[in-house]
N, C-alpha and C positions, 0 to 999 in steps of 0.2 A: 504493500500500500504506500509506504514512504517513497518508493521509487516512482510510482505512478504520480504521486503528488509533486515530486521533484520535477518530473518531465513536464507536467502541466505548468508549474510555476515558471520554469526556465523557458518553456515554449512561449508563454505569454510575454515574458520580459524581452526576449529576443525579437518577437513579433513587433512589440511596441517600438523597440530600437530601430528595426528595419523600416517600420512604417514612417518614422521620422525622416529617414533618408529618402524614402519613396515620395512622400508628399512634397518635400522641398524640391526634389528633382522635377516633379510634375508642375510645381508652381513656376519654375524657371524654364519650362518647356524643354526639358532634357529627356531624351528617349530612355525609357526603362524597358528593357527587353523581357525581364522575368521577375516575378515576385513569387518566391518559393516558400512553401510551408514545409519545415523540415529541411534536411540536407540531401543532396543527390547520393545515390542514383534516383532519377525521376520515377515516380510511380505512375502518375497520369496528369494530364492537363484538364482542369475542370472549368476553364473559362478564360475570358480576356477582359481587361479593363483599360479602355482608352489606349489600345495598342500593346498593352502589357500582358504577357502570358501569366496566368495564375496556375501554379503547379503544386501538386502534392508529391512529397519525396519520402524515401524509405527511412531515413535516419531521423527519428522524431525529436530532435533538439532544436527548437526555434525555427529560424528561417533566414532568408537572404534576399537581396535585391541585386539584379544585374543591370547596372547603370552604364549606358553606352558612353565609352570614353574614359571610364574609371580606370580600366587596365589599359594604359596607353602603350601600344607596341611600336609606335613610331610610324605606322603605315600612313600613306597619303589618303586623305579623305576628300570626297566631293564637297562642293559648296553646300549642298543640301544636308549632307551628313554633319558638316561643321556646325550648322545651325542647331543641331540637337545633341551635340557632343559635349560632355562635361568639361573637357580640357579647353574647349574654345569659348566657354562662357567666362564672363568677368570673374576675377578671382574672389570677389566678395560673395558671388553666387556659389562658387565652388566651396567656399568656406561654410556657408549655411547648409549646403547639401551634406557635407561631411560632419558638421556639428549637429545636424538635425536629429540623429539617433541619440546622442548624448542629451540634448534638450528634452526629447520626448521621454527618456527614462527619468529625468528629474521631475518633469511635469506629472508623470504617472505616479511617482512616489508621493508627490504633493496631493494628488487627487485621492490616493488610497488613505493617506493620513487624515485628510479632511473628511472623507466619507466615513471613516471610523468615528470621528468626533460627532458628526451629524447624526448617525444612526444610534449612537450610544455604544460605548465600548468599555470593556474591562481594561482599565488603564492604571498605570502606576500613579500613586498619589503625588509623586514628585513631578510628573509631567502635566499636572492639572494647572489651570490658570490660577493666579493668585486670588485668594479669598473664596475659591470654589469649595463648597461644602459637600462632602460625600455623605449619603444617608447611612452607608454601612461600608466597612472595609474588611478585607481578608488578607491573610498572610499566605502567599502561594510559593511553592517551589518552582522556580523558573528554569533552572538548569541543574543537571547532575553530572558529575565526572564519573565515567564508567569505572576507572581504576581506583577510585577513592572509596572510603568506607560506605558512603551513602549509596553509591552505585552497586557495590557488592552486596549491600543489605537489601536492595530492591526498591529504594525510594525512586519515585518517578516525577518528571516535570508535570505540573498540573495538580499535584497533591496539595491539599489545603491543610496547613498546620493548625491543629486544634489544641494540642497540648504537648509539652516536652518535659522530661524529667531525668533525674539521675538517682543515685542511691539516697540522697539527702533531701532533694527538693522536687516539687511538682509545680509546674507553671501552666495555668490555663490561659490560652491566648486571648487577650482582649485588645489592648492597644500597644502591645509590645513592639518594639522596633527591631529591625534587622540587626542592629548593633547589640541589642539586648540578647538576642538568640546567639549571636557569635561569641559574646562574652561568656554566656552560660556554657557553650560547647568548649571554649578554651579553658575555662576553670575546671570543667569536668575532666578534660584530658590531662591537665596539669596535676590533678589529684588522683589520676588513675581510675576514673569512673567511666562506665559506659553511659551513653545518652540514648534515651528512648523518645521516639516521635509518635504521637497519635495523629494520624492524618485522615482526612476525608478524601476518598478516591471514588469518583462518581457518586454512588449513594451508600458506599460501605466505609466503615471505619477500619483502619489498618494500624497495627502496632509494629513499629520498625525500630530495632535496637542496633546501635552502631558504636564502634570504638574510635574515638577521635585520634587522629594521627598528627604528628608534628611535621611542619615543613610544607604542607599542602599550599598554604597561602604565603607564609613567610617563616623564616627560621625563628624558632623560639615560641611560636604560637601553634595551637592545636585547632584543627578543623575537620569536617567530615566530607568536604567536597561538594557543596551545593551553593546555588545562588537563590536568595529569597527576594520576594518583591511584595510590598504591601499595595494592594490594588482595590479599586472600587469602580462602580458604574459611573462613567463620565459621558455626559451628553450636552452638546453645545448648540446654540443657534447657528444658522448658516454662516453669518459674517464672522463669528468667533471661530467656527470650525475651520474656515478657509485661512484665517489669520494664523491659528495655532498649527494648522497643517503646514503652512509656509514656514513658520518659525522652526518647527521640528525638522523640516527638510533642510533648511540652512544649517542648523546645529549638527544634524547627523552627517551632512556632507562635509562639514568642517572636521568632524571627528574622523571620518574615513580618510580624508586627505592627510590629516596628521598621522594616521596609522600607516598609510602608504609611505610617507616620508620617513617615519621611524624605521620601517622595514628596509627601505632603500639605503638609509644612512647607517644601518646596522644596530640601531637602538632597540629594535624589536626582533626577536628570534624568528626565523623562518618556520619554526615548529608551530607558530600561531596561525599560519596560513592554512586555509582549508580548500581542498579541491572538490570535485564532484562527490566523492565518497563522504567527506566530512559535511558537505552541505546537505546531502541526503539525510544524514543523521540529525542535523540541526533543523531541517524542515520537519522531520518527524517529531522532534521535541516541541517545536512551536505548535504543531497541529495537536499534540497531546494536551497542551495547556489550554487551547481553545482557538476557534476560528479567527477571532480578533487578533490573537498573537500571530497566527499564520499570515494574515493580511499585512500586519505590521512588519513581519519578517520579510515578506515579499517586497514591501516598499524599501526596506534596507538593502535587499539584494539589488533592486533597481538602481539605487544610488551607488552601490559598489560597482555595478556594471558601467554606469556613467563615468565615474571617476577613473576606473581602469582604462576605458576607451579614450580618456582625455590625456593619458600618459603619452608623451611624444616618442613613441617607440614604433619602428617599422611594422607594418601590417595592422596596426591599430588606427582608429580614427585620428588620434592625436598625432601619429606619425604622418598621416596624409595632410593634416592641417599644417604641420611643420613645413612640409614640402611646399604647400601653397604660400605660406608666409615667406619662405626663402625666395621663391619665384617672384613674389610681389616686390621684394627688396631689390633683387638683381635685375628685375624687369625682363626676364626671359625664362623660358622653360628649361628645366633640367633635362639632361639626356634620358629619354625613356628607358633604354637598356639598363642604365645605372640604377634608376629608381626601382625598376622591376626586380633587379638583382638584390638590392637591399631589402625590399619588401619580402622577397622569397626567403632570404636568410632569416629575417625577423619572424616570419611565420613558423619556420622550423624550430627556431629558438623557443617560441611560445609553446609549441607542441611538446618540446623536450621538458620545459618547465612544468607543463600540465602533468606529464608522466611522472616527474619527480615528486610533485605535490600529491598526486594520487597514490603513489607507492608509500609515501609518508603517512597518508590517511589510513591506508590498509594496515601498516605497521602499528599504528595507534590502537587498532581494534584488538590487538593481541597483547 
């Protein structure tokens, strides 16, 4: 089920991304030969839209658009072909065609965040507008580390914490904070006591006992390997929902950019990067917590896809935008064979990185 949800989420995100390229190309009267759902080999063509073939392909991950002139082989074009070719359009139009996918991913995230706020969503109390009053809040498990005591004991994302205890104390959850629970676990571990959680899972109460371990969060402190979130039902009027959707989009985009920079500069370990296998697991955890969490996670993935594509690396949209910028500065086209050669190398480097990250994801499962 997690794999199917992952395919659906990824398919939607890549479709939105390619739709951005497609619509900007059409806006500037650039020929688009094909809009494919999934990746080749082609399964069948199910129609056309203003001269563009609409195709269904066998590999069910997202889609693509084939824009005339995007892959410039240096061939001579007729005057009619030049009128509909990407590389013969003004460079500001080329920029928007390349940037369109990134823009649509950001806008899609904004719409998802805003839609959640409009419809009413189980949200972290920390994300609510100032002075917003929740009728009721709950303490939820939002993430569980598999190799940590909580994962080994069977605690699951979406479990609602109702009570926690050790050999000396029992705490019934009312308005306890995440810090309160963390301090209780740390003190229990420091004194050699197990910690028990009474959690509500669906409609059943479960009792789960764990032994805190040192070093999961930091040296000298004890933890069980979970993230908790105090949540409540948040519903906003349209204007506020759009504003807070935009605000969260900006904040999360900034955090993602910062994370990418820390990764590139070596401040963040590559072990924190997730590939398809890791994302499948995260999608499953988000879905387990609830549909609103899955939609929010989809919005975050959309922003990650936007930021990744903005990186000025060959074969990514950012790399193509960089080429357009260089050509605008030097006022002439770069030699097509060189650009294609660099893009091809970049593509294979990206594939190699994806393989490495996927292998790392698989290793983490064991």
